[in-house]
N, C-alpha and C positions, 0 to 999 in steps of 0.2 A: 613429477612436475618440476621443471627447472625453476631456479630463483627468478629469472627474468619473466617467465610465464606467470609465476605466482604474483609478482609485482604488477604485471599487466592486468591480471584478474582482479587484484585488490583495487586498482585504480578504476577499472570498469565497474566493480561493485559499488565503489564510493560514488562515482558520477551518476550511475543509474538509480541509486537509492536516495541521493540528496536532492536531485532535481525534482521539479514539480510533477505531480501525477496524482491519481486518485487517493492513494494512501496519504501522501503528504498534505493534500488539501483538507482531507478529513481530520488529520492530526492537528493542523493549524486551527480549524474550527473547534475541535474538541478541547484544545488547550485554552482557547479564548472563552469557551462556554463553561467548561468544567474544571479548568486548572490542570497543572502538570501532573500532580499526584494521582488524580482520578483518571488520567489518560495513560498511566503506565501499563495497565493490562492491555490496552489497545496497541501500544508500541511493542510490547513483548509478543503479542499475537501476530503482528506483522512480521517481526524478525524470525520467530520460530516457525510460524506457519509457512512463510516463504521458503525457508530452508527445507522443510518437509516436502513442500511442493517440488523443489529442485530435485530432491532425491527420488521421489516417485516418478517424476517425468524422466529423469535420467536413467532409471532402471527399466523403462519400457512403456510408459504411458504414451509416448510419441507414436508408438506402433499402432495404437488405437486410431489416432488421427490419420495415419497412413492407410490403414485398412478401411476406415469409414470416414472419408473426407467431409461428409455432411455433419459429422459429430462436431467438428471444429467450427463450422458455420453456425450450428445450433448453439454451441457454447458462446460464440461471439454475440449472438442476439440476446441470449439470456443475460450475459454480462452487461450489455448496454442497457437492457431494461432495468436490471437491478441498480446500476449506477444512477439511472434517471430517478428511480425511487429514492435512493440515498440523497441525491441532490434536493429532491422535494423535502425530505425530512430535515436536512440542514437548513434550507430556506425557511422552514416553518418553525424552527426551534424558537421558543419564546422565553427561554431562561435568561435572566440578567446574569452577567458574569459573576456577581457576588451573591447571587441568590441560590441556595442549595435546596430549596423546597419544591422545585419544579419536578414534574413527572418525567421529564427528559433525562436520559441516561447516556453516558459515553459507551462506546463499543466495549464489549467484554473481550477477554482473551480469546475465547472460542469464536466469537463473531468475527474478530479481526483475522484469526487464522483461516477460517473458512472463506472470508472475503477474498483471499489471495486467489482462489480458484475461479472467481468471476472478474478479476481485475485484469483488463487487457494489457496494461503496462507490465504487470507481474508475469504474465505469459510470455510477453516479448522478451523480458529480461531473462527468464528461465531458459527459453529456447535458444536465445542468442548465446548466453554464457555456456550452455552445454555444448552447442555446436562448435564454438570456438575453443573452449578450454577442456572439453571432454569429448572430442570428436569420435573416439572409439566406444563411447558409452560404457567404459569399464567402471566398476563400482568405486575404486579408490579415487579416481579423478572426479567422479560425481560427488563423492563425499567431501573432497577438498573444496570443490566449487560451493557446495552447500555450507560448509564450515566458514569459508571466507565471507560469504554473504551474511551468515549469522553474526559474525564478529563486526562487520562493517555496517550492517543495516541498523542495528539498535542506536549507535551514536548518531548516525545520519538522520534517522527519522525523529530522534529526540529533539533535534534542532527546531523542527517545525512545531512540535508541541510547546517547546520553551518560548518560541516567538509568539505563539498564540497566548500563552500565559502572560507574557509581558504586555500584550495588547489589552488585557482585561481592564486596566485603569482607564484607558482611552475609550473602551467599549462599555463603560459603566452605564451609559444611558440606553434606554430601550431602543430609541431610534437608531443610534449608532450600531448597536448589536444587531438589530434587524437588517440594516444596510450591509453590515459585514457578512452576516449569514447568507443573505441573498447573493452577494458577490461571490462568496465561496461556492455556493451551489452553481452559479453560472460558470465559474472557472472549472468546476468538476465536469460540467456538461461539455465545455470546450475541450477538455482533456480527452474526450471521447472521439474527437474528430479523426485522429490517426487510425483508430480502430474501425471507423467507417470507411 
């Protein structure tokens, strides 16, 4: 991969991971509800889980969609249903930002990693980056795409959790936190419009 292509890939990875989407809306809500430190496994799960997804898609999972086009449609509907469920969970979170006694928990590393497989934006990012930056689907360029996303993704998504954490003081009241959580849930639902 040439230096100019690598730079273009890095810029694409940054723009696609730092812009709003299901992962970032959930990290913003997690940072606000649970704090930055408790959100770290969620951030790591996104970064590593997405990179693994890129590798698996790059080495042949796309062929499954080509062979069985209905599998992609099924994945899309499962993804939308799961995101609607997550939006409901965010909207009904009752934890005050400073209260650690709630039964609500942030996403674990494994949950965040697995979430990438039902995240429509993650699929779009993976398929686009592989078709542009690894068009021959060779393993080396696929690994480079995955590595660039792994390096760029973590700092990009951390911004959202940090902003959420900084909002904790303002969200100290139950009413404000509830309004925030409902707003985040609605934004998550709106982020599904492109998938529809």
